[in-house]
C-alpha positions as CSV (number, residue, x, y, z in Angstrom):
1,M,158.2,179.1,85.6
2,A,159.6,176.6,83.2
3,N,156.4,176.1,81.1
4,K,153.2,178.0,80.7
5,K,150.3,176.2,82.4
6,S,147.8,174.5,80.0
7,N,144.5,173.0,80.9
8,S,145.6,169.4,80.4
9,L,148.7,167.2,80.0
10,T,149.6,165.1,77.0
11,Q,149.6,161.3,77.6
12,D,153.4,161.4,77.7
13,E,153.5,164.2,80.2
14,Q,150.9,162.5,82.3
15,Q,152.8,159.2,82.3
16,E,156.1,161.0,83.1
17,L,154.6,162.9,86.0
18,L,152.9,159.7,87.4
19,A,156.3,157.9,87.2
20,I,158.0,160.7,89.2
21,L,155.2,160.8,91.8
22,S,155.3,157.0,92.1
23,T,159.0,156.9,92.6
24,R,158.9,159.6,95.2
25,F,155.9,157.9,96.9
26,N,157.9,154.7,97.2
27,E,161.1,156.4,98.2
28,Y,159.5,158.4,101.1
29,S,156.9,155.9,102.4
30,Q,157.2,157.4,105.9
31,R,155.4,160.5,104.7
32,H,152.2,158.7,103.9
33,Q,151.7,155.5,105.9
34,G,148.4,153.8,105.3
35,I,148.0,155.3,101.8
36,S,148.2,153.0,98.8
37,W,149.7,154.1,95.5
38,S,147.0,152.3,93.4
39,A,144.2,154.2,95.2
40,L,146.1,157.5,94.9
41,E,146.9,156.9,91.2
42,R,143.2,156.2,90.5
43,R,142.3,159.6,92.2
44,L,145.0,161.4,90.2
45,L,143.8,159.9,86.9
46,A,140.2,161.0,87.7
47,N,141.4,164.6,88.3
48,S,143.4,165.6,85.3
49,D,143.2,169.3,86.3
50,K,145.0,168.5,89.5
51,L,147.7,166.7,87.5
52,V,148.3,170.0,85.7
53,V,148.8,171.8,89.0
54,L,151.1,169.0,90.3
55,Q,153.2,169.3,87.2
56,Q,153.6,173.0,87.7
57,M,154.6,172.3,91.3
58,E,157.2,169.8,90.0
59,L,158.5,172.0,87.3
60,S,159.2,174.9,89.7
61,G,161.2,172.6,92.0
62,G,158.6,171.7,94.6
63,E,158.9,167.9,94.5
64,P,155.3,167.4,95.6
65,D,154.5,164.3,97.6
66,V,151.3,163.1,99.4
67,I,151.6,163.6,103.1
68,G,148.0,162.7,104.3
69,Q,144.4,162.1,103.5
70,D,141.4,164.1,104.7
71,S,139.2,161.7,106.8
72,S,136.0,163.4,105.8
73,S,136.4,164.1,102.1
74,G,139.0,161.4,101.3
75,E,141.1,164.0,99.4
76,Y,144.8,163.4,99.4
77,L,147.1,166.2,100.6
78,F,150.1,167.0,98.4
79,V,152.8,169.3,99.7
80,D,156.1,170.6,98.2
81,C,158.6,168.3,99.8
82,S,161.9,169.5,98.3
83,K,164.7,169.5,100.8
84,E,165.2,173.3,100.4
85,S,162.7,175.9,99.4
86,P,161.8,175.3,95.7
87,A,164.6,176.8,93.5
88,G,162.1,178.0,90.9
89,R,160.2,180.0,93.5
90,R,162.8,182.2,95.2
91,S,163.7,185.9,95.2
92,M,160.1,187.1,95.4
93,C,158.4,189.5,97.8
94,Y,155.2,188.4,99.4
95,D,152.4,190.0,97.4
96,R,151.5,192.5,94.7
97,Q,151.0,195.3,97.2
98,A,154.6,194.8,98.5
99,L,156.0,194.6,95.0
100,E,154.3,197.9,94.0
101,A,155.5,199.6,97.2
102,R,159.2,198.9,96.2
103,K,160.8,202.0,94.6
104,S,163.6,200.0,93.0
105,N,165.1,196.6,92.5
106,K,161.7,195.0,92.1
107,P,161.6,191.2,91.9
108,A,160.1,189.5,88.8
109,N,157.1,188.1,90.7
110,T,155.4,187.7,94.0
111,V,154.6,184.7,96.2
112,M,150.9,185.2,96.1
113,D,150.8,185.8,92.3
114,M,152.9,182.7,91.5
115,T,150.8,180.6,93.9
116,R,147.7,181.6,91.9
117,E,149.6,180.8,88.7
118,L,150.5,177.4,90.0
119,G,146.9,176.7,91.1
120,S,147.9,175.5,94.6
121,Q,147.8,177.3,97.9
122,L,150.5,178.7,100.2
123,L,151.3,176.7,103.3
124,S,150.1,177.9,106.7
125,E,152.3,177.9,109.7
126,Q,150.5,174.8,111.0
127,Q,151.0,173.0,107.7
128,Y,154.7,174.0,107.7
129,L,155.1,172.5,111.2
130,L,153.4,169.3,110.1
131,L,155.7,169.0,107.1
132,Q,158.7,169.4,109.4
133,E,157.5,166.4,111.5
134,L,158.0,164.3,108.3
135,G,161.6,165.3,107.7
136,E,164.1,168.1,107.8
137,F,163.3,170.8,105.3
138,D,164.8,174.3,104.8
139,N,168.1,173.8,106.6
140,K,169.7,176.3,104.3
141,T,166.7,178.2,102.9
142,S,163.5,179.6,104.3
143,S,159.9,179.6,103.0
144,W,157.2,182.3,103.1
145,I,154.0,181.1,104.8
146,T,150.4,182.4,104.9
147,T,150.4,185.7,106.8
148,P,147.6,186.9,109.0
149,S,145.9,190.1,107.7
150,S,146.8,191.9,111.0
151,V,150.5,191.4,110.3
152,R,150.1,192.1,106.6
153,K,148.3,195.4,107.2
154,K,151.4,196.6,109.1
155,G,153.7,195.8,106.2
156,G,155.0,192.4,107.5
157,A,154.9,188.8,106.3
158,L,155.9,185.5,107.9
159,F,158.3,182.9,106.9
160,C,159.8,179.7,108.5
161,D,162.9,177.6,108.4
162,R,164.8,175.0,110.3
163,R,168.1,175.8,112.1
164,Y,169.9,174.2,115.0
165,G,167.5,171.2,114.9
166,Q,164.5,173.5,115.5
167,V,161.8,175.1,113.4
168,F,161.4,178.8,113.6
169,T,158.8,181.3,112.5
170,Y,159.9,184.8,111.8
171,H,158.6,188.1,110.4
172,N,160.1,190.4,107.7
173,G,158.9,193.3,105.6
174,A,156.6,191.8,102.9
175,D,158.6,193.8,100.3
176,S,161.8,192.0,101.1
177,Y,163.1,189.2,98.9
178,Y,166.2,186.9,99.1
179,A,167.9,184.3,96.9
180,A,167.5,181.8,99.8
181,R,163.8,182.4,100.5
182,G,161.0,180.8,98.5
183,F,157.7,179.3,99.3
184,R,156.0,175.9,99.5
185,T,152.4,175.1,98.5
186,F,149.8,172.4,99.0
187,L,147.1,170.9,96.9
188,Y,144.1,168.6,97.8
189,V,143.3,165.9,95.2
């Protein structure tokens, strides 16, 4: 990752991040109809710890944007909306167990470890499909998704992409890693 995560942003970092998020919010209004920037900004400013996580998502290439709001809690849902799987999160096997099982050519990190470092959560298949309803993502890349323990126990992991105008879910060995496969995360604020 570009920078080590700290517990808070400086005033300048906060203003820079809010400007990026505001520009993206306005540019992709179809992703969050019915949500106002002023209400969202107030929520962000009241949750500085979440701004730190959003900055890490941004620095690793995720281009986070709000795509919904929980009707019960009122929390806003941010998801990595980069056109392709975030560039700063590729070439990683699924988890620590998969990394340690590799005899050679080990990647530098794992999806699950970096997700924890970011402070966000890995998308589920359902969340990935929801994201794909809002645009076309991963036309040239693919993204690891949360894998059921029944699949993981057998050495596998799941990933998704979009090809031929359709979204596909696949399986692969959890210890595999590719330059064109990364992962997307989400955060409630």
